N, C-alpha and C positions, 0 to 999 in steps of 0.2 A: 853691384851689391858689394859692400865693404866686407873685409874679412876681419873676424875676431877670434879671440880664444875662448872657449867654452869652460867656465869654471862651474861646471855642473857634474852630476854624478853619472852621467851616460844618457844620451850620446856625449862623447867628449872629443877633446882635441887629439887627433891623430897625427901620426908622422906622414911626412910626403911620401915615404917609401910604402907605408900601408896603403895610401891612397892610390899609388900608382899600380898596384897590383890589381885594381878594379878595371883597368883599362883594357885587360884581356878577356875575351868571350870564351866560354868554355862549354863543351857538350856535357851533360849530366851523365850519360852512359859511356863516356869515353874512359878507357882504362886508366889513363893517367889521372883523370880527376877523381876517380874512384880511389886511387892511391893516395891521392892528397887527403881525401876524407879519412882514410885509415891512419894516415900520418898524423892529422890533427887529433884523432881519438887516442892514439898512442902517446902522444906529447901531453894530453890533458891528464892522463893517468900519471905521468911523470911529474907534472906540476902538482898533482894532489899527493904524490909520494906513496902511491899504492900500487899494488902487483896486479897484473892481469888475469892472474889464476883466482883473485878474489873479488876484482872490481871489473866493471866495463863502463865505457862511455857511449851515450846515445846523443846523437844531435837531433835538434827538434826545430823545425821551421818556426818563425815568429818570435815575438818579444819575449822577455823574461817570464812574464805572467803566463804565456803558453807553456813554458816548460813547467812552471809550477802546477798549472791546471792539468798538465799531461800526467804528472806524478800523482797528484791528489786523486785525480778522477780514474786513474788506471791501477793503483796498487791497494786501494782500500775497498773491500767488498762490501756487499750490502749487509753483511752481519758484522762487520768490524765497527769500530767507533774512534774517532780521532779527538785528541786532545790538542788545542792550539793555545800556544802562549804568545800573547800579542801585547806589544807596548807602542804601536805606531800603525800607520795606516796599511803597511803592507802585511803585517801580521794579520790584521783584520780583514784583508783581503783574501786570504786563506779561507776564512770563514765563508765570506761570499762565494768562493769556489765551491765549498763543501755544500753550501746551501743549494746552489744553482745545480749541482750534480746529485742533490738528495742523499748525501752522505750524512750518516749519524755524527754528530760532533759536540763537544763541549769546548768553551773558550774561557780562559783566564786572562782578563785584561789588567794591565798595569798602567800606570801614568806614563805619559810618553817620556818623562825625563827620569824614570826608574826603570831598573831591570826587573824582568819576571821574577816572582817569588818561588824559590826551590821549595820552601815549606808548604806553600799553598797547593803547588803542584803535586807533591808527594800526598797530601791529605786527599786530593782529588782522585789520584791513582788507587789509594787505598780504598777510597769509598766507592769506586766505580771499577770493578774488576772487567768490565765489558769493554773498556778502552784498550785498543790495540796498537795505536799508533800516535807518536807525539810529532808535532811539527812546530818550528819556530824559525824566526828571522835571525841570521847572525848579526848583520849590520843593518840597522833600521834607518832606511834613507829619509824617512819622514824628519827625523831630528839628527841623524848621525850617530845615535848611541850605539855602543858596541856590546852586544849581548855575550855573556860567559856561556860557552856551550858545555863546559866540562861538567858542572853540576846536573845539568839535565841529561847529558849523555849517561852519567852514572845512575840516574833514576831510571833511564830506559833499559839498561842492563839488569838493575836490581829486579824490575818488575816485568822484564822479558817483552819490552815494547819495540816496535819499528821506529827508528829515529830519523826524522825527515828534516833537512836544514836548508833553509832559503839563504843561500850564500852569494845572492845576486851581486851585491855591491862590496863584497870582500874577497871572493876567490880569485887568486892572482895577485892580490895586493896586500893581503894579511896571511901569514902562515897559518894553516889549519892542518892539525893532525888527523887527517880523516880516518886512517885505520885505527889509531890509537882511540880516537873518540868513538869508534865504532859507529860512524855515520852510515846509515842504510842507503839513503838517498840524499846527494847534494845537487842543488840546482844553481846555475849561474847563467850568464849571458855573454854573448861575443862582444858587446859594446861597453863593458865595464872595465875591471882592472887588467884584464888581458890587453886592452887598448885596440880592439878591432871596432868595426862598425856596426850598426843595428842590422838585424836580420834573422838571427837564429839564437836559440838558448841551447844549453846542453845540460845532460844529467850524468853524474858520476853514480853509478848504481852498484850495490853489493849483488853479485850474480845470484846467490841463493834466494835472496829476497824478491830479486827481479823475478826469477823463475816462479816463484810461488804466486806471483800476480798474473799469472797467464789466465786470460779469460775474464778479468775484472773490469776491463776498460768499458767506460760508458759512451765513448765516442769513436768514431772511426778515425779521423785525422790526428787526434791525440793519443792514440793508443801506444802506450810506451812500449810494451812488449812487441808489438807488430813493428814498430819502427826498429827495434833492436834486432829482430830476425833479418830485416833487409840489410842493416848494417854490417853483418858478417862479411859481406863482400865489398863493402864501402858504398853500398846503393841507398839512396833515399827513397822512401816509398812514393813521395809526391815530389813535384819540382821544387829543387833545393835553390837557395839564392846564391848561385855560383860566384858571382863577383865577390860577395861577403865572406864567401868560404876562402877564396884565394887571399884576400886581405887578412883574414884571421890567421891563416898559416904564416904569414909574413910577421904579424903581431906576436905569435908565439915564439918565433925565432928572435925577435927583438927583446922580448922578455928574457930569453936565455942569454942573449948579448948584454943586457944590463946587469946580469948576475943572478937572475932569478928572483923568486919571490922575496927572499929576504932582502935583497938590495932594492926592490921596488918599494917594499914597505918602508924601508928606511928614507927614501925620497919622499914618499908621500907624508910620513910622520913629520920630516922636516917642513914640508910645505905647511902642514897643519899647525904646527907649534909656531911657525912664523905669523900666519894669518891670525891666529887667536892673540898673540902678543901685539901685533901692529894695531888690530882693531881695538883692542882694550884700551891702547894708548890713545885712539882716536875718540874714545868714548863710546864704543858700540860694545855691548855687553853680550858674551856668548850665552847661549841658552842652557847648555849643559855644563856641569862641572868637568874639569880636565880628566879625572880618574875613569869616566865613562865615555869620554870622546873618542870616536873612531878617527883614524888618519885618512878618511874618505870624503866626509861632507860635514859642515859645521852649520848649526843654526844661530843667527843673531836676532836680538830683539830690537824692534824699531827704536832709534835713539831719542825720539821726542815725539810729542803730540803733533797732529796735523802733518805728518811725514808721508810723502808720496813715493811709494816704492815705484811706480812707473817713471817718475820723474827722474829718480836716481838711476834706474835701469837704463833709460835712454842717455843719459850723462856717460854712464860708464861704457855702454856700447858704443858710443861715438869715439870712445878712446880706446877701443880694442879689446873688450871683455864682455861676455854675457853671463849673467848669474841667475840663480833660481828664486822664485817667490818662496814664501813659507808654505808650510802644508799642516800647520797647527789650527785647531779650532779654538777660538776664545782668546788668542794671543797673537799679536801682529809681528811677524818674523819675516826674515829672509834667509836664504841659504848660500853658502859658498862651497862648491866642490873643488878639491885640489888634487884629483886624479888626472890620468891623461898625460899628454905631453906638457906638463907644467913643472916648473922648476921655481927655485927661489927668487930669481930676478923677475919672474912673473907676477910672484906675491908681492915683491917689493914696488913694483909698477902699479899694481892695482891698490895697494895701500896708499900710494902717493895720489891717486885718482880719487880714492875716497876721502882722502884728508882736504884735497881741493874742492871736492863737492861740498863738504860740510862747512868748509871755511867761508862759502858764499853767504 
């Protein structure tokens, strides 16, 4: 099997040193392993810039969606109601989770190339005092649009709502003022901007809101508060992905070595600026305007009729890169992720491959 770089939003290309950590087998009940879990939890609070007197970290087995469902199904009671702000497939997935768990919810949908409307959200809150929680996606991976958290944080504070943020594709790669925005629950995943490997998600939770959720959980394995209770000593309730945990600790150390979130965001932004510039010159149009484009993943429209994404994908893969198909209904697109162990020279090489393909 040939090797290639992943220009995707996660799983992504990891460093050799992160991969090498997975060569070690570890016992889940070993004191050293529990100390590793505690080290990771503390480091994540540091990345978030929050105090352990106000926030805590819970690690949860499974993909990012498992983490989102853990929060949604655990913190919202039968008498509560959730307002979901959606402008992509992952915002809409929160609605699917709420529906599956028989949670009362309302959803405001925006176009996939537009940010949610603050005015519409406020009208909804005024007209529906039964709403207790607000949930939204920070970077919507469907398109790569970056939503502005601040105005919705202000609405949550103004109307006294619990604020839940899916920061799956942004945490660790975009600076987020978690405490300043008064985010109550932030969810992300090991295989995104921290640059670890897939296997678990994590939740940064406000301690008082977490404690208030005790007893609300609708499932056994995704019970957020029960998972937290075990984590006091670094224990996972059920079998943890030990190799992924070891790799993640190394990834956190490498984030520090790079200069933290600010430095990583600058690298990602440089990659994104370059890919949009180069692709535009080739004749491939970005779906989003630059002012709402995240430095994580970009969507591009098919350059012509009778275009075969699969043909292009195979051409690119043979030359060392894998990209993503589009996730839009009614518009033919593909996506390029610029996070992970990706640098400007990779973007330049990809651009040359694309130019070669379209010159045929």
